[in-house]
PyMOL CGO cylinders between C-alpha atoms (Angstrom):
from pymol import cmd
from pymol.cgo import CYLINDER

trace = [
    CYLINDER, -0.02, 19.40, 6.83, -3.06, 17.78, 7.65, 0.3, 1, 1, 1, 1, 1, 1,
    CYLINDER, -3.06, 17.78, 7.65, -6.12, 19.51, 7.44, 0.3, 1, 1, 1, 1, 1, 1,
    CYLINDER, -6.12, 19.51, 7.44, -7.57, 20.44, 11.39, 0.3, 1, 1, 1, 1, 1, 1,
    CYLINDER, -7.57, 20.44, 11.39, -10.87, 18.59, 12.44, 0.3, 1, 1, 1, 1, 1, 1,
    CYLINDER, -10.87, 18.59, 12.44, -14.50, 19.51, 12.48, 0.3, 1, 1, 1, 1, 1, 1,
    CYLINDER, -14.50, 19.51, 12.48, -15.38, 19.16, 16.28, 0.3, 1, 1, 1, 1, 1, 1,
    CYLINDER, -15.38, 19.16, 16.28, -19.03, 18.36, 17.32, 0.3, 1, 1, 1, 1, 1, 1,
    CYLINDER, -19.03, 18.36, 17.32, -20.84, 16.94, 20.15, 0.3, 1, 1, 1, 1, 1, 1,
    CYLINDER, -20.84, 16.94, 20.15, -21.81, 13.37, 20.68, 0.3, 1, 1, 1, 1, 1, 1,
    CYLINDER, -21.81, 13.37, 20.68, -24.77, 14.20, 21.15, 0.3, 1, 1, 1, 1, 1, 1,
    CYLINDER, -24.77, 14.20, 21.15, -24.74, 15.46, 17.87, 0.3, 1, 1, 1, 1, 1, 1,
    CYLINDER, -24.74, 15.46, 17.87, -22.28, 12.45, 16.16, 0.3, 1, 1, 1, 1, 1, 1,
    CYLINDER, -22.28, 12.45, 16.16, -24.32, 10.38, 17.24, 0.3, 1, 1, 1, 1, 1, 1,
    CYLINDER, -24.32, 10.38, 17.24, -27.55, 11.72, 15.55, 0.3, 1, 1, 1, 1, 1, 1,
    CYLINDER, -27.55, 11.72, 15.55, -25.61, 12.13, 12.01, 0.3, 1, 1, 1, 1, 1, 1,
    CYLINDER, -25.61, 12.13, 12.01, -22.81, 9.42, 12.60, 0.3, 1, 1, 1, 1, 1, 1,
    CYLINDER, -22.81, 9.42, 12.60, -23.61, 7.50, 9.04, 0.3, 1, 1, 1, 1, 1, 1,
    CYLINDER, -23.61, 7.50, 9.04, -23.28, 11.93, 7.64, 0.3, 1, 1, 1, 1, 1, 1,
    CYLINDER, -23.28, 11.93, 7.64, -19.98, 11.90, 9.75, 0.3, 1, 1, 1, 1, 1, 1,
    CYLINDER, -19.98, 11.90, 9.75, -18.18, 9.06, 8.27, 0.3, 1, 1, 1, 1, 1, 1,
    CYLINDER, -18.18, 9.06, 8.27, -19.33, 9.53, 4.98, 0.3, 1, 1, 1, 1, 1, 1,
    CYLINDER, -19.33, 9.53, 4.98, -17.89, 13.44, 4.41, 0.3, 1, 1, 1, 1, 1, 1,
    CYLINDER, -17.89, 13.44, 4.41, -14.37, 12.04, 6.32, 0.3, 1, 1, 1, 1, 1, 1,
    CYLINDER, -14.37, 12.04, 6.32, -13.96, 8.65, 3.00, 0.3, 1, 1, 1, 1, 1, 1,
    CYLINDER, -13.96, 8.65, 3.00, -15.16, 11.48, 0.54, 0.3, 1, 1, 1, 1, 1, 1,
    CYLINDER, -15.16, 11.48, 0.54, -12.92, 14.48, 1.82, 0.3, 1, 1, 1, 1, 1, 1,
    CYLINDER, -12.92, 14.48, 1.82, -10.20, 13.52, 4.77, 0.3, 1, 1, 1, 1, 1, 1,
    CYLINDER, -10.20, 13.52, 4.77, -11.03, 15.22, 7.27, 0.3, 1, 1, 1, 1, 1, 1,
    CYLINDER, -11.03, 15.22, 7.27, -11.21, 13.94, 10.74, 0.3, 1, 1, 1, 1, 1, 1,
    CYLINDER, -11.21, 13.94, 10.74, -13.78, 14.36, 13.29, 0.3, 1, 1, 1, 1, 1, 1,
    CYLINDER, -13.78, 14.36, 13.29, -13.64, 15.30, 16.65, 0.3, 1, 1, 1, 1, 1, 1,
    CYLINDER, -13.64, 15.30, 16.65, -16.19, 14.07, 19.12, 0.3, 1, 1, 1, 1, 1, 1,
    CYLINDER, -16.19, 14.07, 19.12, -16.70, 16.06, 22.09, 0.3, 1, 1, 1, 1, 1, 1,
    CYLINDER, -16.70, 16.06, 22.09, -18.97, 15.15, 24.74, 0.3, 1, 1, 1, 1, 1, 1,
    CYLINDER, -18.97, 15.15, 24.74, -18.92, 18.20, 27.36, 0.3, 1, 1, 1, 1, 1, 1,
    CYLINDER, -18.92, 18.20, 27.36, -16.10, 20.81, 25.37, 0.3, 1, 1, 1, 1, 1, 1,
    CYLINDER, -16.10, 20.81, 25.37, -14.28, 17.64, 26.19, 0.3, 1, 1, 1, 1, 1, 1,
    CYLINDER, -14.28, 17.64, 26.19, -12.31, 15.47, 23.16, 0.3, 1, 1, 1, 1, 1, 1,
    CYLINDER, -12.31, 15.47, 23.16, -13.08, 12.39, 23.44, 0.3, 1, 1, 1, 1, 1, 1,
    CYLINDER, -13.08, 12.39, 23.44, -12.62, 10.77, 20.37, 0.3, 1, 1, 1, 1, 1, 1,
    CYLINDER, -12.62, 10.77, 20.37, -11.62, 10.93, 16.33, 0.3, 1, 1, 1, 1, 1, 1,
    CYLINDER, -11.62, 10.93, 16.33, -12.64, 9.97, 13.51, 0.3, 1, 1, 1, 1, 1, 1,
    CYLINDER, -12.64, 9.97, 13.51, -10.06, 10.14, 10.34, 0.3, 1, 1, 1, 1, 1, 1,
    CYLINDER, -10.06, 10.14, 10.34, -9.44, 8.75, 7.40, 0.3, 1, 1, 1, 1, 1, 1,
    CYLINDER, -9.44, 8.75, 7.40, -8.36, 5.09, 6.68, 0.3, 1, 1, 1, 1, 1, 1,
    CYLINDER, -8.36, 5.09, 6.68, -4.89, 4.56, 5.09, 0.3, 1, 1, 1, 1, 1, 1,
    CYLINDER, -4.89, 4.56, 5.09, -4.58, 4.20, 1.84, 0.3, 1, 1, 1, 1, 1, 1,
    CYLINDER, -4.58, 4.20, 1.84, -4.17, 0.33, 0.72, 0.3, 1, 1, 1, 1, 1, 1,
    CYLINDER, -4.17, 0.33, 0.72, -1.18, -1.40, 0.42, 0.3, 1, 1, 1, 1, 1, 1,
    CYLINDER, -1.18, -1.40, 0.42, -0.90, -1.68, -3.49, 0.3, 1, 1, 1, 1, 1, 1,
    CYLINDER, -0.90, -1.68, -3.49, 0.04, -5.43, -3.64, 0.3, 1, 1, 1, 1, 1, 1,
    CYLINDER, 0.04, -5.43, -3.64, 2.68, -5.71, -6.85, 0.3, 1, 1, 1, 1, 1, 1,
    CYLINDER, 2.68, -5.71, -6.85, 2.02, -8.56, -9.04, 0.3, 1, 1, 1, 1, 1, 1,
    CYLINDER, 2.02, -8.56, -9.04, 4.46, -11.95, -9.34, 0.3, 1, 1, 1, 1, 1, 1,
    CYLINDER, 4.46, -11.95, -9.34, 5.05, -11.54, -12.80, 0.3, 1, 1, 1, 1, 1, 1,
    CYLINDER, 5.05, -11.54, -12.80, 8.28, -8.96, -12.57, 0.3, 1, 1, 1, 1, 1, 1,
    CYLINDER, 8.28, -8.96, -12.57, 9.24, -9.92, -9.34, 0.3, 1, 1, 1, 1, 1, 1,
    CYLINDER, 9.24, -9.92, -9.34, 12.31, -11.11, -9.55, 0.3, 1, 1, 1, 1, 1, 1,
    CYLINDER, 12.31, -11.11, -9.55, 12.98, -8.11, -12.52, 0.3, 1, 1, 1, 1, 1, 1,
    CYLINDER, 12.98, -8.11, -12.52, 16.35, -6.93, -11.73, 0.3, 1, 1, 1, 1, 1, 1,
    CYLINDER, 16.35, -6.93, -11.73, 18.00, -9.41, -9.54, 0.3, 1, 1, 1, 1, 1, 1,
    CYLINDER, 18.00, -9.41, -9.54, 20.43, -11.94, -11.52, 0.3, 1, 1, 1, 1, 1, 1,
    CYLINDER, 20.43, -11.94, -11.52, 23.64, -11.60, -13.04, 0.3, 1, 1, 1, 1, 1, 1,
    CYLINDER, 23.64, -11.60, -13.04, 25.14, -12.19, -15.42, 0.3, 1, 1, 1, 1, 1, 1,
    CYLINDER, 25.14, -12.19, -15.42, 29.28, -14.42, -14.56, 0.3, 1, 1, 1, 1, 1, 1,
    CYLINDER, 29.28, -14.42, -14.56, 31.24, -15.05, -16.74, 0.3, 1, 1, 1, 1, 1, 1,
    CYLINDER, 31.24, -15.05, -16.74, 30.80, -15.90, -21.24, 0.3, 1, 1, 1, 1, 1, 1,
    CYLINDER, 30.80, -15.90, -21.24, 26.72, -15.91, -21.99, 0.3, 1, 1, 1, 1, 1, 1,
    CYLINDER, 26.72, -15.91, -21.99, 27.47, -16.71, -26.10, 0.3, 1, 1, 1, 1, 1, 1,
    CYLINDER, 27.47, -16.71, -26.10, 30.65, -19.03, -25.63, 0.3, 1, 1, 1, 1, 1, 1,
    CYLINDER, 30.65, -19.03, -25.63, 28.79, -23.12, -24.98, 0.3, 1, 1, 1, 1, 1, 1,
    CYLINDER, 28.79, -23.12, -24.98, 29.04, -24.26, -21.31, 0.3, 1, 1, 1, 1, 1, 1,
    CYLINDER, 29.04, -24.26, -21.31, 30.86, -27.08, -22.03, 0.3, 1, 1, 1, 1, 1, 1,
    CYLINDER, 30.86, -27.08, -22.03, 34.16, -27.72, -24.02, 0.3, 1, 1, 1, 1, 1, 1,
    CYLINDER, 34.16, -27.72, -24.02, 34.31, -28.25, -27.15, 0.3, 1, 1, 1, 1, 1, 1,
    CYLINDER, 34.31, -28.25, -27.15, 34.87, -32.68, -27.31, 0.3, 1, 1, 1, 1, 1, 1,
    CYLINDER, 34.87, -32.68, -27.31, 32.57, -33.23, -24.06, 0.3, 1, 1, 1, 1, 1, 1,
    CYLINDER, 32.57, -33.23, -24.06, 29.55, -34.83, -25.48, 0.3, 1, 1, 1, 1, 1, 1,
    CYLINDER, 29.55, -34.83, -25.48, 29.47, -38.07, -27.37, 0.3, 1, 1, 1, 1, 1, 1,
    CYLINDER, 29.47, -38.07, -27.37, 26.26, -36.93, -29.59, 0.3, 1, 1, 1, 1, 1, 1,
    CYLINDER, 26.26, -36.93, -29.59, 28.15, -33.98, -30.51, 0.3, 1, 1, 1, 1, 1, 1,
    CYLINDER, 28.15, -33.98, -30.51, 31.10, -35.61, -32.09, 0.3, 1, 1, 1, 1, 1, 1,
    CYLINDER, 31.10, -35.61, -32.09, 30.90, -36.43, -35.36, 0.3, 1, 1, 1, 1, 1, 1,
]
cmd.load_cgo(trace, "trace")
């Protein structure tokens, strides 16, 4: 469950804006800014950064083995250079 936001008047928010933004960043608790008791804005922490995987290994587990991988690809006698 998300933490309950801290309620703060807009005048106090204006006076302590940088401190409150740092508090939100460090604690992850949102701050609800009010004007005459009515909510006008909510300061919430940003979502966690997306971790981009390295391009190395992106094709892992995508290949398929089709047929025999041990025997030669060409039939015996098809290569002239291989003939005795």
